[in-house]
C-alpha positions, 0 to 999 in steps of 0.5 A: 860443260863438255860437248856432247859425245856423238859416237860410241863405234871405235870404227874411226877413231876421231882424234887417231888422225891426230899425229904431227904438228905444222901447218895453218888453216882457218878452222880450230882444232876440235870441231868434234862433228868437221866433215872436212872435204879438203884437199888440206888439214885443218888445224888450230892457230898453234898450228895443231895438225889432222893428217891429210887423210885425202877424199877417202876413208876420213871423209866418211867417217866423220859424216857416217861415224861421228853421227851415229846413234849412241846406241850403235855397238854401244860401250860401256862407260866403264870401257869408254874410259879405260879407251880413251886418249891422253888428250881425251881423257875427263879431266874434270878439276880443268875441263871447261865448264861450257854453258846450258842453253836449253836442249844445248851446249855451247862451247866456246875458246879463243887461242892467243898466239905469238909464232916466229918463223925463220923463212916466211915465204919458204924459199930455198935462199934469202930467207926472211924471218917474222913474227906473225900473230894469232887470234883464232875464237871458235865456238860450238852449239851442241845438242843433248838429245837422247834421239837426234843430233844437231851440232853448230860450230864457227870460227875464225883465224886473224893473223898479223905479220910485224914485218910482213904485212902483205902477208896478213890474213883473216880467215874463218868457216862456219857449219851446220851438221845433223843425225836423223835416228830412223828406229833403233838401228838407222839414221840419216845424216847431212851437214853444210859447210862453208869456209874463207882460207888460205894458203899457207907459203910452206904448202906444197901448192903455195907460190913463194912470190906474189900475194897470198893464194885465197880461196873459199869453199862450199861443201855439202853432205847426205848420208844414210847408214843401217846397222844389221845383227851383225854388219852394217851399211852405209852411203854418203853423197857429197858435193865441194866448191873450190874458189879461188881469187884471180889471179888464181881461180886456174885452180877453180874446182868442184867435185861430186862424190858417191861413197858406199861402205859394208862392216861385218864384225868378225869377233866383238873386238874385229870387222872387216870392212870394204869400202868404194869411191866414186867422183868426178872433178871439174876444174872451170878454167883448165877443162883438161885437168877434169878427171874421174876417179874410183878407188876401191878399200878392204880392210879391218878395224879394230878395238882392242878396248885396254891397248888399241884401236882403230883400222888399216884398209888396202886397195887402189886407186885410178883416176883418168882425165880429160888430158888423157893423163892417167893415174892409178896405184895401192891405196892405202889409209891406216889410222891407229891409237895404241894406250901403251899406259893409262899416261901414254898413247902413241897414233899411228898413220899412213895414207896413200890415194892421188891427187892434183896439185895447183901450181899456179903457172901450169896447168893443174898436175895429178900425182900420187902422194904417200904419207905416214907419221907418228905421235907420242902424247904422255900425261907428265902431270893431271895438267901437263900434256906433253907431244912429240910428232914426225910426219913424212910424204912424197908426191910423184907427179904424173906429167912434171918431171918432179918428186918432193920429200917432206918431213915435219918433226914437231914437240908441243906442251899444254900447261891447264892452269883451271877450267878457263886458262891454258897456256901452249908451246910448240916447235916445229921443224920443216923440210921439203926436198923436190928433185926433178928437171922442172926448174922453180916455181914448178920445184921447190926446197925449203926447211924452216923452224916455227917456234909458237907460244900460245894462250887459250881462254874457254868460256 
């Protein structure tokens, strides 16, 4: 049984952020109510990437929109069928049935994969190749109630290396999210999660020597939303803790954040929105890097059922550090899905914000990151989906004399054998180029090619 659809508003298309393939993390793709506050991307064993939209719109989308009442901004069943992206379209002959447990649906799968990389440590010279074997189970228990909602999810990723066993890792996460409907137009949402993570060697904040960087992340969120006739008010407060294993505990930090948003209907298919976000980050072992940040966004959401949906927001970000360093600039968050035909979907994204980078050698360094990308999904056969994606980005550091440019290009195919089994393949090319006076390890350049074959077994 397919998991319960908890949202009919399309202000934040839940799949529009998936545009490129690459990277690795503990959380499998497919957690329908993921509330990701993390400084990174959530990925499956095969490396599907949810683009890092930082701490702006994506967090708000997950917490307040994905748990919105079914009747909010309701669309007809025909509209829903027309607007579904290729990867999200129901396939009755191939969709996993799951299991009914009283008022809940249980959906689960396990990914088995093997990845061949020609640059395991993401180094500029003396590259080392290796084969990585992965077992990644995932399960979600979602309510089927007509009012309110409750979702529990969890997963793990066990990775072993054929040659370099010191890179073996075990990661995982658990999560609980809920929605309490109050009347016909209001709701309260809450969520909590814990994750054990390992930083990928291809991450620019990772090291090219020593043990892999491991950490634990805990997050909480509480939100509320009220729908008026022509506009909606939403708000959320959240807390996140990052706890790194020694000797990388210089990166230990916590964040408290507060967000507010208003959506105003201009036409039945177009809405204007405004968003403000305030946060305070505290670095336990590097207090001079603690900071306060503000983000302001204004933009438009569109929902042209058979053509396109998504939103674009532009504004300003500001961040002030205890050390006296400050950064500010244009903030951008854009995610669009374009339904070229019923068999082809193009996803576009662009994001710009200020973040912090931990290099494990010097103090945490602030930077401005700009990312943009596109992905094409095509249904070649009813049970064969092919994808091509590219993600580009730049980091401009405030303290370090360094600029980074990076590109990931990937192709993927998924063959649905039946309701229980699917085959997946992926080829990705990662290119990372640093420039500036700072020498390695503060500056690093590398390229890597990864080839993955996988098998998914579904409940």
